[in-house]
C-alpha positions as CSV (number, residue, x, y, z in Angstrom):
1,X,-0.4,39.6,46.3
2,X,0.5,42.1,48.9
3,X,-0.6,39.8,51.7
4,X,1.8,37.0,50.7
5,X,5.0,39.0,51.5
6,X,4.4,39.1,55.3
7,X,3.6,35.3,55.2
8,X,6.8,34.5,53.3
9,X,8.7,36.7,55.8
10,X,7.1,34.9,58.8
11,X,7.9,31.5,57.2
12,X,11.6,32.4,56.7
13,X,11.8,33.7,60.2
14,X,10.4,30.5,61.5
15,X,12.7,28.3,59.5
16,X,15.9,30.2,60.6
17,X,14.7,30.4,64.2
18,X,13.6,26.8,64.8
19,X,15.6,24.9,62.1
20,X,18.8,26.9,62.1
21,X,21.0,27.7,59.2
22,X,22.9,24.4,59.4
23,X,26.3,25.9,59.9
24,X,26.5,25.2,63.6
25,X,25.4,21.6,63.1
26,X,27.9,21.1,60.4
27,X,30.7,22.5,62.5
28,X,29.9,20.3,65.5
29,X,29.6,17.2,63.3
30,X,33.0,18.0,61.6
31,X,34.8,15.4,63.9
32,X,33.8,12.7,66.4
33,X,35.7,10.8,69.0
34,X,34.8,7.5,70.6
35,X,34.5,7.0,74.3
36,X,34.0,3.6,76.0
37,X,32.8,3.0,79.5
38,X,33.5,-0.2,81.5
39,X,32.4,-1.3,84.9
40,X,35.1,-1.9,87.6
41,X,36.4,-5.4,87.8
42,X,35.5,-6.4,91.4
43,X,33.2,-9.5,91.2
44,X,30.9,-8.2,94.0
45,X,30.4,-4.8,92.2
46,X,28.6,-6.6,89.4
47,X,25.6,-7.1,91.8
48,X,25.1,-3.4,92.2
49,X,22.3,-1.5,90.5
50,X,22.8,-0.4,86.8
51,X,24.8,2.8,86.5
52,X,23.9,5.5,84.0
53,X,26.6,7.7,82.5
54,X,25.6,11.2,81.5
55,X,27.6,13.5,79.2
56,X,27.5,17.2,79.1
57,X,28.9,19.5,76.4
58,X,28.0,23.1,75.8
59,X,25.5,23.2,78.6
60,X,23.5,20.2,77.2
61,X,23.4,17.0,79.2
62,X,22.2,13.6,78.0
63,X,22.4,10.0,78.9
64,X,25.1,8.3,77.0
65,X,25.1,4.7,78.3
66,X,23.7,2.4,81.0
67,X,26.0,-0.3,82.3
68,X,24.8,-3.4,84.0
69,X,27.1,-6.1,85.5
70,X,30.3,-6.3,83.5
71,X,29.0,-4.3,80.6
72,X,31.2,-2.2,78.3
73,X,29.5,0.4,76.1
74,X,31.0,2.8,73.6
75,X,29.5,5.9,72.0
76,X,30.7,8.4,69.4
77,X,30.7,12.0,70.6
78,X,31.6,15.3,68.8
79,X,35.0,16.7,69.4
80,X,35.2,19.1,72.3
81,X,35.3,19.5,76.1
82,X,33.0,17.0,77.8
83,X,31.9,16.5,81.4
84,X,30.9,12.9,82.3
85,X,29.0,11.8,85.5
86,X,27.9,8.4,86.7
87,X,24.5,8.0,88.6
88,X,22.6,5.2,90.1
89,X,20.2,4.0,92.8
90,X,21.7,3.3,96.3
91,X,23.3,-0.1,96.7
92,X,21.6,-2.7,99.0
93,X,18.2,-0.9,98.9
94,X,15.9,-2.8,96.6
95,X,13.0,-0.4,97.3
96,X,15.1,2.7,96.2
97,X,13.6,4.7,93.3
98,X,15.9,7.7,93.0
99,X,18.2,6.8,90.0
100,X,20.2,10.0,90.8
101,X,20.9,9.3,94.5
102,X,24.5,8.0,94.0
103,X,26.8,10.1,91.8
104,X,30.4,10.5,90.8
105,X,32.3,13.7,90.7
106,X,32.4,15.0,87.1
107,X,35.2,13.8,84.9
108,X,36.2,16.4,82.4
109,X,37.8,15.3,79.2
110,X,38.8,17.0,76.0
111,X,37.9,14.8,73.1
112,X,40.2,15.8,70.2
113,X,40.9,12.6,68.2
114,X,38.8,9.8,66.7
115,X,40.7,7.2,68.8
116,X,38.7,5.5,71.5
117,X,39.2,6.7,75.1
118,X,38.3,4.2,77.9
119,X,36.8,5.3,81.2
120,X,36.4,2.9,84.1
121,X,33.2,3.3,86.1
122,X,33.8,1.9,89.6
123,X,31.7,2.0,92.8
124,X,33.0,3.8,95.9
125,X,34.1,1.4,98.6
126,X,35.1,-2.2,98.4
127,X,33.3,-5.6,98.8
128,X,31.4,-6.4,100.9
129,X,30.4,-2.8,101.7
130,X,30.0,-0.3,98.9
131,X,28.9,3.2,99.6
132,X,26.6,5.5,97.6
133,X,28.7,6.9,94.8
134,X,30.9,6.2,91.8
135,X,34.4,7.0,90.5
136,X,35.3,7.7,86.9
137,X,38.9,7.1,85.8
């Protein structure tokens, strides 16, 4: 019987350490906003490689959407301060493999309402010559 107490203590320590108490998750899930990403409307830009949009909140970054052609994609995100960044392979280089080569500057938004916020994802430059990079507006 005396040996079970340390095991119970270890089990409880494991549960609180790795599974958490739930209060942080409940607080962050208290409210969500909606953000929609759309590609720029220049017809030639639709031939560019797909662009991934990453979102970062609280030091954690994750891929939110991938846009191809004239795609529009929306995601629900927890309320708070977000930093968004677009990334892709270089244009006009079919052999390119680095999906992070072309980037946007981070766009920081405070998501405070459930209403949808729309962000345009446009390539840098203009047809017929685009440069490596993206702009978020």
